[in-house]
C-alpha positions, 0 to 999 in steps of 0.5 A, a space after each residue: 090560582 095563578 093565571 097560566 097560558 099555553 103557547 105553541 109557536 111553529 117555526 119554519 126550521 127543522 134541520 139546523 139544530 143550532 139555529 133552533 136552539 137560538 130561537 127557543 133560548 128566550 123560553 129557557 131559564 125563566 122560573 115563570 115559564 115551562 118549556 114543555 117540548 121542542 120538536 124539530 122535523 127535518 122533512 117538514 123543515 119545521 119546529 113546534 114548540 110548546 111553552 106555558 106559564 105566566 101570561 106576561 112572561 110568555 108574551 115577552 118570550 114569544 115576542 123575543 123568539 119571533 124576533 130571533 126567528 125573523 133574523 135567522 130564517 130566510 123563507 126565500 130558500 126554505 123548502 119542506 113538506 109542511 105548508 108555511 107562509 113565514 119564518 114564524 108560521 103560526 103562534 096560537 095562545 091557549 087558556 090553561 088556568 084562570 084565563 078566558 078566551 078574551 084574555 088570550 085574544 088580547 094577548 094575541 093582539 098585543 103580540 101581533 102589534 109588537 111583532 109588527 112594530 119591532 120587526 116589520 113582520 105583517 100579522 094576521 089574527 086568526 081563530 077566535 081572535 080573527 077580525 073577519 070571517 075569511 081569516 078564522 081558518 089558518 089554511 085560508 090565511 096560509 093559502 098561496 104560502 110564502 111564495 104567493 103572499 106578496 100578491 095575496 096581500 094586495 087583494 082588498 080582503 087580505 090586508 094584514 091586521 098589523 102591518 103593510 100590504 107586503 110580506 117581510 122580505 125574508 120572514 114572510 107573514 105570521 098568524 097569531 090568535 087564540 084557539 082551543 087545544 087541537 091535536 096535530 096528528 100524522 098517520 104513516 102509510 107504507 107507500 111512497 105513492 103520494 096520490 094515496 095520502 092525497 085521496 085519504 086526506 080529501 076523504 077525511 077533511 071537512 072542507 072536502 066533505 069529510 069529518 067536522 073539525 078535521 084539516 088534513 093533507 098529504 106529506 112525503 117523508 123521503 128519508 124514511 121511505 113512506 108518506 103521511 096523512 097529516 092533520 089537525 084535529 081541531 075538536 077531539 071531543 067531537 071527532 076523537 083520535 080513534 075515529 080518524 085513525 080507524 077511518 084512515 086504516 079503512 080507506 088505506 085498505 082500498 089500495 092494499 096499504 097498511 098504516 104502520 104508525 103515527 105521531 102526535 106533535 106537541 102537547 095533548 090533553 089527557 082526555 083526548 087519549 083517555 077517550 080514545 083508549 075507552 074505544 080500543 079497550 071496549 073493542 077488545 072486551 076489556 072492562 078496565 076503568 080508564 078514568 082510574 088509570 094513571 097518566 103513565 098507564 093511559 099513555 102506555 096503552 095508547 102507544 100500544 093501540 095506535 103505534 105512536 112513535 116519539 111520544 112521552 108522558 111529558 107531552 100530556 096535559 093533565 087538564 081537560 082544557 
């Protein structure tokens, strides 16, 4: 079987579709690469791209794309709901087929080195590729965001893994590394009061005493008139989608607020949906065999139970990676 790596670069542009098209161009028209999704979000002013394929081809395309984003995006004028520190904010690599974590670590190091040498963009290695305990967690690296990065890089413990102690003047810094699949999950609340998602995020995230493997914060979706609890579920096998969703619903009741829907950003392992579907079917007393269902049926039922929006079968990875 051929080696396959997945990459999910996040770019700090979610409004200018022509600009986004130029940034993702290196992922197109390559028979050894499959572009699974391009998901721009105007409120977050961020685009999440999911691509997989031959490791060397993916690596070359990612480097080229980062170079385009470095030229196209000026972080000095960037505003959005999502925390960010660079034009290419984060670049995770995931082993999909016949790939080891160490091979993904090596790809991450090679991309980081090339990005600095070609574009003078400082790079932190994170997650399993991290070179120090304080930079395993992306929120720890990103703390201070773009505006605070110049001072942060001067601190002894925050020298970039590649590059000088100064952010790129318009593109900031980026984080690159190997990680396991996570689920980028946003839950909509029927209110414009930002204090509510702030409290709920604090209740559920691990750093505040909540669930292990959960990173969470608030987001304001101005054009749609609601707020979100936005999160990463870093290990869905330990804390599945349903547990987080039902906890947020329970917490929202304290303010008399309804959960009106949710969204999953990027590709998702099929097992993550199937495991949560088993919970919802059991609650309804339905004894259907989820393991025997087609991928399309599992997605259809999870849309029904979760109120998922903008979610299609093509975004589901069949392998439980």
